N, C-alpha and C positions, 0 to 999 in steps of 0.2 A: 161297347162295340159288340155286335153280334158275332157268334162263332161261325166259322166256315164262310166268311164273306170274302170278296175279292178286293176289299179295301180295308185300310186301317186308319184310325184316328191319329193324327200327328199334332194336333193343337186345338185351340178354341179362340174365336174371335170374342174379345171381352167387352170392348167399349169403343166409342168414337174418339178420335184424336184430331183436334183442331176443327176447322170449319170447311175444309176442302175435300171431305170424304175419306180421309185416312182412318184406319182403325188400329186399335191396339190388339196384339195377339199374344196368347200364352202358348208357348211351344212345349211339346213333350219330347222333342228331339234333343239329342246330346251331340254336339253342343246346340244351345238354343237357336243359333242362326241356321242350323241345318234345315229348318223348315223352309227357308228361302231357296234351297236347292230344288224345291218342287214348285215350279211356277204355275201349275194348274191344279187347283184345289176343287173339291166337291163339298157342298154343304147341302143340308136338307132344310128347307123352309116350308113349314106346314105340310110335311110329308112329301114334298115335291123336290127332287134333286135339281140343284143349281150348280153350274160350273162357273168358277171365278178364276180369273187370271191375275197373278201378281205382276205389276209393272214396276214397283219399286218397294224396297223394304230396308229397314236399318235398325240398329240397336238404339234404344232411347231409354235412358236410365236403366232401371233393372229389367226391362222388357224389350219388346219389338214393336215397331209401328210399320204399317204396310199400306201401300196404295193399291187398290184394285181397279183393273181396267173398267172404264165406263161408270165408275163411282166417283163423282165430283161433288157430291152434296152430303152434308152431314146427316140429314134425315134418311136418305137412301142407305148410308153407311150404317145408321143405327138399326136398320131392319136385319142386319147380319149379326147383331151383337148376341152373344149367348149360344152361338152355333158351333158345333164341332167341325173341324176341318179334316176331311179324309183325302187320301191319295190312293191310287191302285197299288196293290202289293207288289206288282211286277216292276214298279218304278223304284222300289227300295234297293239299294246296293247289296250285293251278295256279301255275307259276313264271313270272316275267317272260321275255320274249323273250330268248333268248341264255343262259339259265340252265338247268341240267339236274340231275336227281337222279343220284346215282351209279349206281343200278341201271339208269338209261337208258343209261349209257356202257359198261356191261359187255357184252362180246361184239362191240363195234364193231371193224371192221378198221381198223388204223392204217397209213397210207401217208405217205411223205414228199411234199413238193410235186412232186418229180420222178416220183412214182409208184411208188417202191420200197415193197413191203409189209414192214412191220416185224413184224406179227403182229396178234393180237387183244387187246382190253383184258380182262385177267382180273379185276382189281379195282383199286380206288383205295385209298390209305392217307393218313391225316392225319400231317403232320409239323409241326414248329414253324414253319417258314418258309412252306411251301405244300404243297398236296396233291400226291400223286405218283401217276402212272398206271403200273400194273404191266402190261406187255405180254409175252404168251407167244407164242412162235413158232407158226406154222401150217405146213401143207404147202407153201403157196405163198409163205412168207416168204423173204427174201433170205439168212437164215442160221438157225441153231437157238439163238440167244442170247435169253435173257429180258432185257428192258430196263426200266429205271425212268426215266421222264421226268417233269419237273415239269408239273403241270397249271396252266399259265399262259395262259389265253385271251388272244389277240391278241398274244402273244409266242411261245410255243412251239406251242401249239395254235392253228392257223390257222382251222380250220373244223370243224364237227360237223354231220353230216347224218344224223339218226335214221332217216329213211325209207330212205336208201341204205345204212345201217349202216356209215357211214364217218367216220373222224376223220382229218384232215390235220395232221401235226405236223412243224414245222420243226426236224428233229433229224438230227444227223449219224449215219448208220448205223454208223460206227465206234465210237461210244460205247455 
């Protein structure tokens, strides 16, 4: 996802499902079915934005399957496979104080409480135990190491200031 866009990626169309134009979807939302709360999706096909409307969606096995308006054929559905699904940022619900969407954290400068710059948040990833912040070095970082730190608010992550573009992490720079 590009920084400073008015959209965010919420999932990916992965493959076709059946012969009537349904597609399998990998959702980045929590819970997984949350992606179905956004009936109007945007994808980019060959650099051209395309609007898609979800007419039906349901859980199927470990994932989701979705029917898109006007897509009744397996081969048409196949043309959307591998594409990221975006929705406008303004369509996301407002979060309670102290909670953040991942896209809000991407690009924040990460410092230790002592002020040592560890780098910038590249992205976050989900693991079984807790989410992990991937920090890439920058020109003013203390070194050129990529770091993976647990996203544990009030334990490792001491503060987040979106306006200042800053995250303070209680993390030993040697790790």
